[in-house]
N, C-alpha and C positions, 0 to 999 in steps of 0.2 A: 690253708683251702687249699690246693693245687692251680698249679695256670693251666689254665683250659684248653689252652694252645700246645697240639703235641708239635713236637720235635723232631720228632722222630719215629722208627716203628721197628720191630723186628723179622724178620725171615725166620720160617719153616726151621731155617738151620739153626735158628738162634745169633745170627749176623747182624747187627744193624746196619741197617739204611736208613741213608738222610732222607725224611718226608714230614709234613708239614699236614694240617690239618685245622679246619673253621675253629675258634673257639666255643662256637654256641652248640655244635654237637657233640661234647666230648663223654654225655650220656648212653650218646647210641654207640659208641666204636663196640667192634668187638674184635675174639682172637687177642696174643697179647702182644702190647703196644708199651713206648715208653713214653712215661707224663715228664711234664720238667716242674719240682721241688728243689726252688729252693739252691736253684743251681746244679742240682742233684737229678739223674736219671734216674729212677726207678720202675720196678716191670710191676704189671698192674692188669690184671683178666679181666674182662667185663663180659659175660654169656648173657644176656638180653639182647637178641635176636632184631633185625632191622630190615627195614624194607630196604630196597636201593638208592631209594630217592632220599632216603634217611642218613647217608654215608653222609656228607657234609665233606667227605676225607678226599683232598687230591693228591695222590701221590708224586710226588716230587716225582721226574725221570730218575730213576733208581738207575738204569742202564750206561746214565750219562756222569759218568764218576766226577768227573772233570767239568765243573760246572766254569763258565767263561766272566771272565774279568773285563768288563767293559774297560773300565780305565788302562785297558794296556791296548799294545793295536796288535800287538800278535795272538792269536786263539791258541787254550792250550791244543798240543798235541796237534798242530795245520801243514806240518812238515812231514809228521808219518803217519800223516792220514791214510788211508788208500780209498779209491775210488769204491764210493758205495754199489754194493751185487745185492742182487734179489733171491742169489740160488746163494744156499753155500758152497765152499771150494769143494770141488773132486778133488778125490786121492790121485796119484798113480802116475803123477806130473812125471817131469825129469829132474834131476836129481845132479846137486853137483860133487863132483869128485873131490878126494882128502885133498889131491895135489894141485887142485884147480886153483886157479890165483886170479875170481874175479875182478872185472874194472870197475874202480870206484864209485857207485852209480849217481848218477847226475841230479842237480839237487829239484825236486818236484818244482813245480809252477807254486806261489799261492795261491791261497784257493778262495780269501778275505779275510779278514778281521771280525773282530766282536765293537760294538762301538756303544757309550754311550748317549741317549738322545733323550735333551732336554723339551718334555712335553708340558707349554705352558698349562699352570690350574692342576695341576698330577705329579705320582713321582714320574721318572724318567724311564723311558722304555729302555730294553735292549732289540741293537739291531744287527744283525750279521750285511756284514758289505762284499759281495763280490770285488774283485779287480775290476779296478777304473778302468783299464782297456779291452774288457769284454764288451763295450757299447751299453746299449740301453739296454738293462735287464727286470724281467718280471716281479712282481712283488708276492711273498706268501706271511700272510697275517698268522699270528699265532695267540689265543688263548687260553691261558693255564688254567687249571682248574680251582677249585677254596682250598685256601690255606695252600696252595699250589710258587709259583716263581718262576717269572719270564728267567732266569737264567739258565733252569735246568733245561727247557723245553727249546730255548735257541741251541740250545748246544746238541740236542736231540740232531733237529731238524736241519742245523747248517751240516752234520755229517750225511744226509741225504740230500741236498738243496748243492751245496760245497758251490761250484762257482759258477752254476747256472741264475743266481737269481739273488735278489735281495731277502730277506726275512726279518721282520717289526714282531717283535715278541711285544704283546702289550702287557701292561702290572697294572694291579689293578689294587682297591685297597688296603692300607697294610691291616693284619687282624691286630698289631698292638704295636707301639711307636716307645716301647721300652728298648729295643735292637738297633741296631745298627741297620739302614736302608741293604738289603740281599739276603740278609740274616738271620729275615722273619715269613710267616707267610701273608699271602694275599690272597685277596676275595671280591667278588662283582657282588656288592647289595642287590642289582636287581638290573634288568637290561637294559634300563634305561642309563644306569649308571656304564655300563659297558659299550653302550652306543657315544657315548660322551666321548669315555676316553678313547674309542676310538679313532672316531670322527678327529678327535686335536692330534691323534698319535697318528695319523695319515697326513696333517696340514705340516704338522713339525717337519713325518718326513721326506715330504717332496719339496720345502724348502731348504733341508741341508744338501739334498740329491736331484737337484733338478735337472741335470741333464743326461745321470747315469741312471735314474729310475723311472720305467713305466709304470705306473701305479695302476691306470687301465686295468679291467680284467681281470684282479686280485685273485688270487685264491684262499681259503681263511680254514684254517685249522684250529678246533676246538675241543679241550680233553674235558669229559665233566660236566662242574657246573661251566666252563669257558663254553660247552660244545651244546648244553643246554639255551641257557640265557643269547650265545652268538649265535645259533638258527635262530631265533625270534628276532634276533638285529637283521643279518643276512637276508632275512626270507622277506626283507622291507627294501633291498635292497640290490635286486639281481645283476643288473647292470653292472655295477663295478666289483658284484662277487659274483660270477656265473658258476663258478664248481667252488667245493664243501668237503673237506674231509670232518667229522664227526667220530669222536674217541669216546665209548661208553658215556653217551649223552646227544641227545639231541633227536630222537626221531620219533621220539613222542609231542616236537610241535608241527611236523609238518600233517596237515590235516588236507581235508582234499579242497578247500577254497585257497589255503593258501599254498599250497603246491601247483593247482594252476594258476596262481598271479604271479608266483614264480617263476615258471616257464615261460606267460605273457611276458614279460619282463628281460629275459634274455636267459633265464638261468638253463644250464646244458648240463652239468653234472653232480650228484651228489655221492660221497662215498658216508659208508655207518661201522666202525671198527668197533666190536663188544668181546668183554671178557667174562661178564656177569649174562645168567640165563634173564634176567628183568630188562635189561640194556637190548640183549638181543631182539625180545617178545615186542619191544617198541620200533627197533627196527624195521622189524618185518611190518611194522604196518607205516612207517615211513617209503618205506621204498614201493610200496602196494601203491600210495598212492600218489606218489611223486612219479613213478613210470607210467600210469594212470593218466597221469594232467602231460606226459612228454619230457619230463625228465628225463637221464641218464641216471640209474640208483641202481647201486650194489652193496651189497653188506657180507661181512664176514665172522663168523665170529669161533673163537677158542673155547669151547666148555673150560671151566677153572682157570680159565688165564688169570682170572683177577681184573679187579679196577687199577687198570695200567693199561699202559703200551709196548713194554719191555716185556722181556722175556719171550713165552708162547708165541706173544699176539706179535710180534714186534717185527716177524716179516711177514706177515698180514698189513698189514700197516702197509709197511716199504708198498708192498708189490701194489695193495690198492691206490696210496700216493701217485703209483706212478701212470694206474689207467682212470684218476681225477684230471691230471695235466695232460696226459694223451690226446696228440692233436694241435697242443698249442706248439707255435712256429718258434715264440720266443727261448722257448727253453724252462725253464724248471727243473 
């Protein structure tokens, strides 16, 4: 019997990337995957089709090729990281001649650092901490998908947020405890569990950074399972999370009563990003209900982008995030 917790997958090009999938759904996978068997990865193809919400697989953010090490005070690629841009660079800019000797570039200011946050009763969360001299910064909370990891998501969002705010990346329950922390997948058994992890993690980060962090009116980002269960949680906390972005999930949780309650409690903006058709169908309904209730809502859909927010969907995710936080004078 193989270990049902998938640890990697293969792109169409045949190149493996880091990826995790939760254990209970191994029979529902499709396409070429890698299955861990006796410490040897072998390829397997399962042709049985499944529905979108039967995936149970959270693509660890493949474009974040350097997962953060919270034990280090300096995040990977910090000094070489360019400022985030919503648009591709335009060709035709000025070019230096061979004879020119450019002056040594000034060292860029530190953008922040990753940290491991002890969360009582749960495994530690991962935190992105902006420069301490930047004043009180707002908070972005990120929930991974089933089989995912907070490390990959924190690395991705730190490249977008930079020095503008704190990022709290929640860590769900481990899929199995036979590997060291950070090397396996995690999941949220239900939205009640996610709510408990969220509450304990928020208390912990406020205690750690009482004078630098502005935890009020935080932004929530959820991917896949983190989006579906996160929507159920933040819909009941509109004052604390008036803005949210849900990627590959979360659209089906916004019916008319929930949307009206969210707006009445202070809900302001909600975005949905999908790379799978079934996700977009539910996002359309969510946008309709939220907009009718009075909440500003938008959706983006890139057909064929897949169950991830890298690749073709990434530029739209970046743009949609900037729209979600638009108008908040604190930054993000």
